[in-house]
TORLUMRO-288518 format. One record per residue: residue in three letters; chain; z, x negated, y negated of N, C-alpha, C, O in turn. Coordinates in steps of 0.1 Angstrom, whole numbers, always signed. Atoms other than C-alpha are relative to their C-alpha. Layout:
% TORLUMRO-288518
  rest  kette    n.w    n.u    n.v   ca.w   ca.u   ca.v    c.w    c.u    c.v    o.w    o.u    o.v
   ALA      A      Z      X      Y      Z      X      Y      Z      X      Y      Z      X      Y
...
This chain:
% TORLUMRO-288518
  rest  kette    n.w    n.u    n.v   ca.w   ca.u   ca.v    c.w    c.u    c.v    o.w    o.u    o.v
   LYS      A     +3    +14     +4   +993   -956   -862     -5     -8    +12     +3     -9    +21
   SER      A     +5     +8    -11   +972   -977   -839     +1    -15     -2     +0    -20    -13
   ILE      A     -1    +14     +0   +977  -1013   -831     -8     -6    +11     -9     +0    +22
   LEU      A     +8     +7    -10   +956  -1038   -812     +8    -10     +7    +13    -19     +1
   THR      A     -9     +9     -7   +975  -1056   -785     -4     -3    +14     -6     +6    +22
   GLY      A     +3     +4    -14   +965  -1076   -755    -12     +8     +6    -11    +10    +18
   GLY      A    +11     -8     -6   +932  -1057   -751     +2    +15     +0     -6    +22     +5
   VAL      A     -3    -15     +0   +948  -1023   -756     +2     +5    -14     +9     -1    -22
   VAL      A     -3     -6    +13   +946  -1001   -786     +9    +11     +2     +6    +21     +9
   ARG      A    -11    -10     -2   +978   -981   -787     +1     +9    -12     -2     +5    -23
   SER      A     -2    -10    +10   +986   -950   -807    +13     +7     +2    +17     +9    +13
   SER      A    -12     -7     -1  +1018   -933   -816     -2    +15     +3     +7    +22     +6
   GLY      A     +4    -14     -4   +999   -900   -810     -3     +1    +15     +1     -7    +23
   ALA      A     +2     -3    -14   +987   -885   -778    -11     -9     +6    -11    -12    +18
   LYS      A    +12     +8     -5   +955   -906   -775     +3    -14     +1     +9    -21     -8
   GLU      A     -1    +15     -2   +956   -941   -761    -13     -5     +7    -16     +0    +17
   VAL      A    +12     +5     -5   +924   -960   -756     +2    -14     +7     +7    -23     +0
   ARG      A     -3    +13     -7   +926   -988   -730    -13     -8     +2    -23     -2     +6
   MET      A    +11    +10     -4   +904  -1018   -726     +6     -9    +10    +17     -7    +15
   SER      A     -5     +8    -11   +908  -1045   -700    +12     -8     -5    +12    -13    -17
   LYS      A    -13     +7     +3   +942  -1062   -700     -2    -15     -1    -10    -20     +7
   THR      A     +1    +15     +1   +945  -1098   -711    +13     -6     +4    +23     +1     +7
   THR      A    -12     +7     -4   +970  -1125   -702    +10     +0    -11     +7     +4    -22
   THR      A    -11     +1    +10  +1003  -1130   -720     +3    -14     -4    +13    -17    -11
   THR      A     -2    +14     +4   +999  -1167   -725     +0     -1    -15    -10     +4    -22
   LEU      A     +0     +2    +14  +1009  -1176   -760    -11     -9     -5    -14    -19     +2
   PRO      A    +10     +9     +5   +982  -1192   -781     +5    -14     -4    +17    -16     -3
   HIS      A     -3    +14     +4   +981  -1229   -791     +6     -7    +12    +13    -17    +10
   THR      A     -4     +8    -11   +987  -1241   -756    -13     -7     +5    -24     -3     +2
   THR      A    +12     +8     -4   +964  -1267   -740     -6     +5    +13     +1     +5    +24
   PHE      A     +8     -3    -12   +938  -1254   -715    -14     -1     -4    -18     +2    -16
   LYS      A    +14     +2     +3   +901  -1259   -713     -7    +14     -1     -2    +24     +5
   PRO      A     +7    -12     +1   +877  -1232   -724     -5     +5    +14     -9     -3    +22
   SER      A     +4     -5    -13   +867  -1209   -695    -14     -4     +3    -23     -6     -6
   ALA      A    +13     +5     -4   +838  -1221   -675    -10    +12     +0    -22     +9     -1
   SER      A     +9    -12     +0   +824  -1185   -675     -3     +4    -15     +1    +15    -19
   THR      A     +3     -3    +14   +812  -1187   -711    -10    +12     -1    -18    +14     +9
   SER      A     +9    -11     +2   +793  -1157   -725    -14     -3     +2    -19    -13     -4
   THR      A    +14     +3     -2   +757  -1155   -714     -8    +11     -7    -20    +12     -5
   ASP      A     +7    -10     +8   +748  -1126   -738    -10     -7     -8     -7    -16    -16
   GLU      A    +11     +6     +8   +714  -1134   -753     +2     +1    -15     -4     -6    -22
   TYR      A     -2     -3    +14   +726  -1120   -786    +13     -7     -5    +16     -6    -17
   ASP      A    -13     +7     +4   +758  -1141   -787     -4    -14     -5     -7    -23     +2
   GLU      A     +4    +12     +6   +751  -1168   -812    +12     -9     -4    +10    -18    -12
   ARG      A    -11     +8     +3   +786  -1181   -815     -1    -14     +6     -6    -15    +18
   PRO      A     +2    +14     -6   +786  -1219   -810    +10     -2    +11    +21     +3    +11
   LEU      A     -8     +4    -12   +800  -1233   -778    +11    -10     -5     +8    -20    -12
   ILE      A    -11     +9     +4   +834  -1250   -782     -3    -14     +5     +0    -24     -1
   LYS      A     +3    +13     -5   +823  -1278   -759    -10     -8     -8     -8    -20    -10
   ASP      A    +10     +7     +9   +794  -1286   -782     +6     -4    -13     +4    -15    -18
   LEU      A     -6     +3    +12   +815  -1285   -813    +10    -12     +2    +11    -20     -7
   LEU      A     -9    +11     -2   +841  -1308   -798     -7    -13     +2     -2    -23     -3
   ALA      A     +8    +12     -1   +814  -1333   -789     -6     -4    -13     -5    -16    -17
   GLU      A     +6     +3    +13   +797  -1331   -823    +10     -5    -10     +6    -14    -18
   ARG      A    -10     +4    +10   +829  -1335   -843    +11     -8     +6    +22     -9     +1
   SER      A    -10     +8     -7   +847  -1358   -819     +7    -11     -9    +19    -13     -8
   LEU      A     -6    +10     +8   +851  -1386   -844    +10     +5    -11    +20     -1    -13
   ASP      A     -9     -7    +10   +866  -1363   -871    +13     +5     +7    +24     +4     +1
   ILE      A    -12     -5     -7   +889  -1347   -845     +9    -12     +4    +21    -11     +2
   ASP      A     -8    +12     -3   +900  -1382   -834     +8     -5    -12    +20     -9    -11
   SER      A     -6     +5    +13   +907  -1392   -870    +12     +9     -4    +23     +4     -7
   VAL      A    -11     -9     +3   +928  -1361   -876    +12     -1    +10    +24     -2     +6
   ARG      A    -10     +1    -10   +947  -1364   -843     +8    -13     -2    +20    -13     -1
   ASN      A     -7    +13     +1   +955  -1401   -849     +9     +0    -13    +19     -6    -13
   ALA      A     -8     -1    +12   +968  -1392   -884    +12     +9     +1    +22     +6     -5
   ILE      A    -12    -10     +0   +991  -1363   -874     +9     -3    +12    +20     +3    +12
   GLN      A     -8     +2    -12  +1004  -1376   -840    +13     -7     -3    +22     -6     +6
   SER      A    -13     +7     +3  +1032  -1396   -857     +9    +10     -7    +21     +7     -9
   HIS      A     -9     -9     +7  +1045  -1365   -875    +10     +6    +10     +7     +9    +22
   PRO      A    -10     -4     -9  +1078  -1353   -860     -3    +14     +6     +3    +18    +17
   LEU      A     +3    -14     -5  +1064  -1317   -855    -12     +0     +9    -15    +11    +14
   TYR      A    +12     +0     -8  +1033  -1328   -837     +3     +2    +15    +12     -5    +20
   ASP      A     -1     -3    -15  +1031  -1314   -801    -14     +1     +5    -21    +11     +3
   PRO      A    +14     +0     -5   +999  -1323   -783     -3    +12     +9    -15    +15    +10
   SER      A     +3    -12     -9  +1003  -1293   -759     -2    +12     -9     -8    +22     -4
   ARG      A     +2    -11     +9  +1002  -1270   -789    -11     -3    -10    -20     +5    -12
   TYR      A    +10     +4    +10   +982  -1288   -815    -11     -9     +6    -12    -21     +3
   ASP      A    +10     +7     -8   +953  -1298   -793    -13     -1     -7    -14     +3    -19
   ASP      A    +12     +2     +6   +917  -1306   -800     -7    +13     -5    -14    +13    -15
   ILE      A     +6    -13     +4   +906  -1269   -802     +7     +4    -13     +0    +10    -22
   TRP      A     -7     -4    +12   +933  -1263   -828     -5     -9    -12     -7     -4    -22
   ILE      A     +4     +9    +11   +923  -1294   -848    -14     +3     -4    -17     +2    -16
   LEU      A    +14     -3     +3   +886  -1284   -846     -1    +10    -12    -10     +8    -20
   ARG      A     +1    -10    +11   +892  -1254   -869     +2     -6    -14     -4     -2    -24
   TYR      A     -3     +7    +13   +906  -1277   -896    -12     -9     -4    -16    -10    -16
   VAL      A    +12     +8     +2   +877  -1301   -892    -12     +8     -5    -19     +4    -15
   LEU      A    +12     -9     +4   +851  -1273   -895     +3     +6    -14     -6     +7    -22
   SER      A     -4     -6    +12   +870  -1257   -924     -2    -10    -12     -6     -6    -23
   HIS      A     +0    +10    +11   +870  -1290   -944    -13     -8     +1    -13    -20     -4
   LYS      A    +13     +7     -1   +834  -1300   -936     +1    -14     +4     +6    -17    +15
   LYS      A     +0    +15     -3   +831  -1338   -937    +12     -7     -6    +12    -20     -6
   ASP      A    -12     +6     +6   +865  -1344   -953    +11     +0    +10    +19     +9    +10
   SER      A    -11     +0    -10   +888  -1355   -925    +13     -2     -6    +23     +2     +0
   HIS      A    -13     +2     +7   +915  -1365   -950     +5    +14     -4    +17    +17     -3
   ALA      A     -4    -13     +4   +916  -1329   -963     +4     +8    +12    +14    +16    +12
   ALA      A     -3     -7    -13   +916  -1316   -927    +14     -5     +5    +21     +3    +10
   THR      A    -13     +5     -4   +945  -1339   -920    +12     +6     -8    +22    +10     -2
   ARG      A    -10     -6     +9   +965  -1327   -950     +3    +15     +4    +14    +19     +4
   ALA      A     -2    -14     -4   +959  -1291   -940     +7     +2    +13    +15    +11    +15
   ALA      A     -7     +0    -13   +969  -1297   -904    +15     -3     -1    +23     +4     +5
   ILE      A    -14     +3     +2  +1001  -1313   -914     +8    +11     -7    +19    +15     -3
   ALA      A     -6    -11     +7  +1009  -1286   -939     +2    +12     +9    +12    +19     +7
   THR      A     -1    -11     -9  +1002  -1260   -913    +12     -2    +10    +19     +8    +13
   MET      A    -11     +2     -9  +1026  -1276   -888    +13     +3     -6    +22     +9     +0
   GLU      A    -12     -2     +7  +1053  -1276   -914     +2    +15     -4    +13    +20     -3
   PHE      A     -1    -14     +3  +1045  -1240   -924     +4     +8    +12    +13    +17    +11
   ARG      A     -4     -7    -13  +1047  -1228   -888    +14     -2     +4    +21     +7     +9
   GLU      A    -14     +3     -3  +1080  -1245   -884     +9     +8    -10    +19    +14     -5
   THR      A     -8     -7    +10  +1094  -1230   -916     +1    +15     +3    +12    +21     +2
   TYR      A     +1    -15     -3  +1083  -1194   -906     +3     +3    +15     +2    +14    +19
   GLN      A     -3     -2    -14  +1091  -1200   -869    -10     +9     +7     -7    +18    +14
   LEU      A    +11     -7     -5  +1057  -1188   -858     -4     -4    +14    -10     +4    +21
   ASN      A     +6     +5    -12  +1050  -1209   -828     +4     +7    +13     -4     +8    +22
   ASP      A     -5     -7    -12  +1071  -1190   -802     -1    +15     +0     +5    +22     +8
   LEU      A     +1    -15     +2  +1062  -1155   -814    -14     +4     +5    -24     -1     +0
   ASP      A    +13     -6     -3  +1034  -1135   -797     -2    +11     -9     +4    +22     -8
   GLN      A     +3    -10    +11  +1020  -1116   -827    -12     +9     +3    -16    +16     -6
   ARG      A    +13     -8     -2   +989  -1101   -810     +2    +15     +0     -7    +22     -3
   ALA      A     -3    -15     +0  +1006  -1067   -808     +3     +5    -14     +6    +17    -15
   MET      A     -4     -4    +13  +1013  -1067   -845    -12     +3    -10     -9     +4    -22
   VAL      A    +11     -4     +8   +978  -1060   -858     +1    +15     -2     +1    +23     +8
   THR      A     -2    -14     +2   +981  -1026   -875    -10     +5    -11    -15     -3    -18
   HIS      A     +8     -6    +11   +962  -1002   -898     +9     +2    -12    +22     +2    -11
   LEU      A     -7     -5    +12   +972   -993   -933     -4    +14     -3    -16    +16     -6
   ASP      A     +5    -14     +1   +972   -956   -935    +10     +9     -7    +10    +22     -7
   GLY      A     -9     -8     +7  +1001   -945   -957    +13     +4     +7    +22     +9     +1
   ASP      A    -12     -4     -8  +1026   -940   -929     +9    -12     +2     +4    -23     +6
   ARG      A     -9    +11     -2  +1057   -962   -928     +2     -3    +15     +4     +6    +23
   ASP      A     -2     +4    -14  +1060   -981   -895    +14     -8     +0    +15    -19     -5
   PRO      A    -13     +6     +0  +1097   -989   -888     +1    -13     +7    +10    -21     +4
   ASN      A     +0    +13     -7  +1087  -1018   -866     -7    -11     -9     -7    -23     -5
   MET      A     +8     +9     +8  +1066  -1034   -894     +4     +1    -15     -4     +5    -23
   PRO      A     -4     -2    +14  +1087  -1034   -927     -7     -8    -10     -7     -5    -22
   VAL      A     +7     +9     +9  +1066  -1062   -941    -12     +8     -7    -17     +3    -17
   TYR      A    +11     -7     +5  +1039  -1036   -947     +4    +13     -8     -4    +21    -12
   ASP      A     -5    -12     +6  +1061  -1009   -963     -6     +3    -14    -10    +14    -16
   LYS      A     +5     -2    +14  +1050  -1015   -999    -15     +3     +0    -20    +11     -8
   LEU      A    +15     -2     -1  +1013  -1017   -989     -3    +14     +5    -12    +21     -1
   ASN      A     +3    -13     -5  +1015   -985   -969     +4    +11    -11     -2    +21    -11
   ALA      A     -4     -9    +10  +1033   -968   -998    -11     +2    -11    -11    +12    -18
   CYS      A    +11     -1    +10  +1002   -974  -1019    -14     +2     +7    -24     +0     +0
   SER      A    +12     -2     -7   +976   -967   -992     -3    +14     +4     +6    +21     +8
   GLY      A     +4    -13     -5   +957   -936   -984     -3     -1    +15     -1    -11    +21
   LYS      A     +3     +0    -14   +947   -925   -949    -11    -10     +4    -22     -9     -1
   TYR      A    +10    +10     -5   +930   -954   -931     -6     -8    -12    -18    -10    -12
   ALA      A     +5     +9    +10   +928   -977   -961     -5    -13     +6    -14    -20     +0
   ALA      A     +4    +12     -7   +925  -1005   -937     +0     +3    +15    +10     +7    +20
   LEU      A     +1     -3    -14   +913  -1002   -901     -3    -13     +8    -12    -21     +3
   ASN      A     +3    +12     -8   +913  -1030   -874     -3     +4    +14     +3    +13    +20
   THR      A     +5     -3    -14   +895  -1029   -841     -6    -12     +7     -9    -22     +1
   LEU      A     +6    +10     -9   +883  -1050   -812    -10     +7     +9     -7    +11    +20
   PRO      A    +10     -7     -8   +851  -1034   -800     -4     -6    +13     -8     +0    +22
   ASP      A     +4     +8    -12   +844  -1061   -775    +11    -10     +3    +13    -19     -6
   LYS      A    -11     +9     -3   +871  -1080   -757     -4    -15     +0     +5    -24     +0
   HIS      A     +5    +14     -1   +849  -1111   -756     -4     -5    -14     -9    -16    -16
   ARG      A     +4     +3    +14   +842  -1110   -794    +12     +1     -9    +23     +4     -5
   GLY      A    -11     +0     +9   +863  -1112   -825     +4    +14     -6     -5    +23     -5
   PRO      A     -3    -12     +6   +882  -1084   -842     -7     +3    -13    -12     -6    -19
   ILE      A     +6     -4    +13   +868  -1064   -872    +10     +7     -8    +17    +16     -3
   MET      A     -8     -7     +9   +887  -1054   -902     -9     +8    -10    -18     +2    -16
   TYR      A     +7     -8    +10   +874  -1025   -924    +10     +4    -11    +21     +9     -8
   ALA      A     -8     -3    +11   +890  -1022   -958     -7     +9    -10    -18     +6    -15
   PHE      A     +6    -10    +10   +883   -992   -981     +9     -1    -13    +19     +6    -14
   LEU      A     -8     +4    +12   +895  -1004  -1015     +3    +12     -9    +13    +12    -15
   ALA      A     -2    -11     +8   +892   -970  -1032    +13     +8     +5    +18    +16     -2
   LYS      A    -12     -7     -5   +921   -958  -1009    +13     -8     -2    +23     -4     +2
   LEU      A    -11     +8     +3   +944   -985  -1022     +4     +2    -15     -5     +0    -24
   ASP      A     -4     -2    +13   +964   -976  -1053     +5    -13     -6    +17    -17     -5
   MET      A     -3    +13     +5   +963  -1010  -1070    +10     +0    -12    +19     -9    -13
   ASP      A     -9     -1    +11   +982   -998  -1101    +15     +1     +5    +24     -6     +0
   LYS      A    -13     -2     -6  +1012   -987  -1080     +4    -12     +7    +16    -16     +7
   LEU      A     -3    +12     -7  +1010  -1017  -1058     +4    -12     -9    +13    -20     -6
   ASP      A     -3    +10    +10  +1011  -1040  -1088    +14     +2     -6    +21     -7     -9
   GLU      A    -14     -3     +5  +1043  -1022  -1100    +11     -3    +10    +21     -8     +6
   ILE      A    -11     +0    -10  +1063  -1023  -1067     -1    -13     +8    +10    -16    +14
   ALA      A     +1    +12     -8  +1050  -1055  -1050     -1    -13     -8     -8    -14    -17
   THR      A     +0    +13     +6  +1056  -1091  -1059    -11     -8     +7    -16     -5    +18
   GLN      A     +9     +9     -7  +1033  -1120  -1050     +6     -4    +13     -1     -6    +23
   GLU      A     -7     +3    -12  +1059  -1129  -1024     -2    +11    +11     -4     +8    +22
   ASP      A     +2    -12    -10  +1056  -1094  -1008    -14     -1     +6    -15     +1    +18
   LEU      A    +14     +1     -5  +1019  -1098  -1006     -2    -12     +9     -8    -10    +20
   LYS      A     +1    +12     -8  +1021  -1133   -992     +6     +3    +14     +0     -1    +24
   ASN      A     -6     -2    -13  +1045  -1122   -964     -8    +10     +8     -9     +8    +20
   SER      A     +9     -9     -8  +1022  -1093   -954    -12     -7     +4    -17     -4    +15
   TYR      A    +12     +7     -4   +992  -1116   -954     +3    -10    +12     -5    -12    +20
   ILE      A     -4     +9    -11  +1011  -1141   -932     +1     +7    +13     -5     +3    +23
   GLN      A     -1     -8    -12  +1019  -1114   -907    -14     +4     +5    -17     +2    +17
   ALA      A    +14     -4     -5   +983  -1101   -906     -8    -12     +5    -14    -10    +15
   ASN      A     +8    +11     -4   +967  -1135   -904     +5     -6    +13     -4    -10    +21
   GLU      A     -5     +6    -13   +990  -1148   -877     -4     +8    +12     -8     +3    +22
   SER      A     +4     -9    -11   +983  -1117   -856    -15     -2     +3    -19     -4    +15
   PHE      A    +14     +2     -2   +945  -1121   -861     -3    -13     +7    -11    -14    +16
   TYR      A     +4    +13     -4   +944  -1158   -855     +5     -3    +14     -1    -11    +21
   GLN      A     -4     +1    -14   +964  -1156   -823    -10     +7    +10    -13     +1    +20
   ILE      A    +11     -7     -8   +938  -1131   -810    -12     -9     +0    -19    -10    +11
   LEU      A    +12     +8     +1   +910  -1153   -822     +1    -13     +9     -9    -17    +15
   ASP      A     -2    +12     -7   +924  -1184   -806     -1     +3    +15     -7     -4    +23
   GLU      A     +0     -4    -15   +929  -1166   -772    -15     +3     +4    -19     -2    +14
   ILE      A    +14     -4     -4   +893  -1152   -772     -9    -13     +0    -17    -14     +8
   THR      A     +7    +13     +1   +879  -1186   -783     +2     -8    +13     -8    -13    +18
   ARG      A     -3     +8    -12   +896  -1203   -754     -5     +6    +13     -9     -1    +22
   LYS      A     +4     -7    -13   +887  -1177   -728    -15     +1     +1    -20     -1    +12
   THR      A    +15     -1     +0   +850  -1174   -738     -7    -13     -1    -18    -15     +2
   GLY      A     +7    +13     +2   +844  -1210   -747     -9     +0    -12    -17     -9    -14
   ARG      A     +8     -1    +12   +829  -1199   -780     +9     +2    -12    +19     +9    -12
   LEU      A     -8     -1    +13   +842  -1202   -816     -1    +14     -5    -11    +19     -7
   THR      A     -1    -15     +3   +854  -1167   -825     +7     +1    -13    +17     -5    -16
   LYS      A     -5     -2    +13   +860  -1155   -860     +3    +15     -3     -1    +24     +4
   LEU      A     -2    -14     +4   +873  -1124   -878    -11     +4    -10    -15     -3    -18
   LEU      A    +10     -5     +9   +848  -1102   -895     +7    +11     -9    +13    +20     -4
   LYS      A     -5     -9    +10   +859  -1084   -927    -11     +8     -7    -20     +2    -12
   VAL      A    +10     -9     +7   +840  -1054   -940     +7     +7    -12    +16    +15     -9
   ILE      A     -7     -5    +12   +850  -1045   -976     -9    +11     -6    -20     +9    -10
   ASP      A     +8    -12     +5   +839  -1010   -987     +6     +4    -13    +17     +7    -15
   MET      A     -4     -3    +13   +840  -1004  -1024     -6    +13     -5     -6    +16    -17
   ASP      A     +5    -13     +4   +825   -970  -1024    +11     +8     -7    +22    +10     -2
   GLY      A    -10     -8     +7   +842   -948  -1050     +9     -8    -10    +17     -3    -16
   LEU      A     -8     +9     +8   +856   -978  -1068     -9     -8    -10    -18    -14     -6
   THR      A     +8     +7    +10   +843   -993  -1100     +9    -12     -5    +21    -12     -3
   LEU      A     -7    +12     +5   +853  -1027  -1116    +11     +4    -10    +21     -2    -11
   GLY      A     -9     -4    +10   +870  -1008  -1144    +13     +6     +6    +23     +6     -1
   LYS      A    -12     -6     -7   +894   -992  -1119     +8    -10     +7    +19     -7    +12
   MET      A     -7    +11     -7   +905  -1025  -1104    +11     -6     -9     +8    -10    -20
   ASN      A    -11     +5     +7   +939  -1036  -1115     +0    -16     +0     +2    -22    +10
   ARG      A     +2    +14     +1   +935  -1072  -1128    +13     -8     +4    +13    -19     +9
   SER      A    -12     +6     -3   +972  -1080  -1125     +3     -1    +15     +7    -11    +20
   TYR      A     -1     +0    -14   +973  -1070  -1089    -10    -10     +7     -6    -17    +16
   LEU      A    +10     +9     -5   +941  -1089  -1082     +4    -15     -1     +2    -23     +7
   SER      A     -5    +14     +3   +957  -1120  -1097    +11     -3    +10    +11    -14    +16
   LYS      A    -11     +2    -10   +988  -1116  -1074     -7     -2    +14     -3    -11    +21
   ASP      A     +7     +0    -13   +965  -1110  -1044     -7    -14     +2     -6    -20    +12
   ALA      A     +7    +13     -1   +944  -1142  -1052    +10    -11     +2     +8    -20    +10
   ALA      A    -10    +10     -1   +975  -1163  -1057     +7     +0    +14     +9    -11    +19
   ALA      A     -7     +0    -13   +992  -1151  -1025    -10     -5    +11     -5    -12    +20
   SER      A    +10     +5    -10   +960  -1157  -1005     -2    -15     +0     -3    -21    +10
   LYS      A     +2    +14     +1   +956  -1191  -1019    +11     -9     +6     +9    -19    +11
   GLU      A    -11     +7     -5   +991  -1201  -1009     -1     -3    +15     +4    -13    +20
   ILE      A     +1     +1    -15   +983  -1196   -972    -14     -3     +5    -16     -4    +17
   ASP      A    +14     +1     -4   +946  -1203   -972     -2    -11    +10     -9    -10    +20
   ASP      A     +2    +11     -9   +949  -1237   -955     +6     +2    +14     +2     -5    +24
   TYR      A     -7     -1    -13   +971  -1224   -927     -7     +8    +10     -4     +9    +22
   PHE      A     +8     -9     -9   +945  -1200   -912    -15     -3     -1    -22     +6     -6
   PRO      A    +14     +3     +2   +912  -1218   -911    -10     +8     +9    -22     +6     +9
């Protein structure tokens, strides 16, 4: 089982592929984007400095609205953090404010702020990982490499490959509740977004997760609607927390 951690792809087997090591600074701390932003001519990710300037009024509006909240910490919930909510909610700064406040409360409830979750990105391949019990039910219903996660370029975002035909939706619907799914999604999203936040700040470019969904071998008739309903509801519960 391979996991992506701090620029290193580790494996419980003999093979270990190393990329360049990153720092251990926890995400959501205040520091400016690196001056050495990517100069790759094919890198079309927008510059953070440009986005901060373009959306400064909306960012100011959200910051002014949340700074009186008892959980607000300017060293953690800085302008780069606020920017993702502003971008996610387009021109609706009130919706961005509600999402930001809800996220602060969510992170406090689940005690996420002081956890470095970057080492917790994992594959789903049918093997139980004793260190990741939140994925036990998903792995029990997954074939080999039902979901693969990789970071091909340390300066770009991670990529998730999901092969839906390798997921036994009928069995998962029987053994997993909506709460089970939600908890696994929280774990996965928190890990990904800590990595995204770190790369965004280091490169000075807005970095996102790319999901590749492969439906080869799967027809609509084989998809379990009850499971899909649970999946959609669980995803909707946490949608605002990971813009």
